[in-house]
N, C-alpha and C positions, 0 to 999 in steps of 0.2 A: 807425858801427857801435855797437850798444848796449853798455853796460857789462856785463862778464861777471857773471852772478849765480850760476852753477853752476861753482865752481872745483874741486870734487872730489866723487867719489861715496863716498869712504872715510868710514866711520862706526864709531867705536870701540865703540858699544853699540847694541843693538836699538832702544831708544827714540830715540836720535839718528838712527838710520837711518830710523825712521818719520817723524820731524820733517823729515828731508831729503826724504822721499818726498812730503810735502805741498807743498814748495816748487815743484817742476816742475808739479804739478797746478794750483796757484794761478797760476803764470806762464802756463800754457796758457790759462787763462780770460782772463787779462789781455791776452794777445796776440790771442786770438780776438775779444774785445770790448774794444778799447782805451779806450772812454769810461768813466771812473770813474762818471759820473752815471748812465749806463744800467746799469752793473753794480750799483750801489746800488739802483736801482729794481727790477731783476730779482731781486735777493737776497730781497726781501720776498715774492716769489712762490714761489721754489723752497725757501725755508727752511721752508715749511709743506707741502711736497710730498714724501711718503715716497719715491716712486720717484726723484725727483731726488737726494735725499740718499743713497739706496742707490747710485745710479749714481756719485755723487762718491766714495763710499767704495770702490767697485770700482776706480776710476781710481787712487786713492791706494794701494790694495792691489797693483795691477799695478806701480806705480812702486816700491813697497817690495820686491817680488819682484826687480825689476831691480837695485836697489841691493844687496840681499842676495846675489844671484848674483855681481855684480861684486866685492863684498867677499870672497866665498869664492874667487873666481878669483884676485884679487890676492894674497890671503894664501897661496894654494898656490904662487904664483910666487916667493915669498921664499926 
């Protein structure tokens, strides 16, 4: 089994929540395309494609919403 990389969704500040939202997004790409060499070759293509960059931003935003909702839920349970 892989080493745990997501040990908590708790984030003390919005910026740390945003940074946490980037992590599962990046891990999703890494799991989907496990070859680092291929990811590096593809990055050159999508880093100049506005639609690809917008799509990546949307995925991060969805992850951020999930983390924010989880933090609100857990805080209300205290």
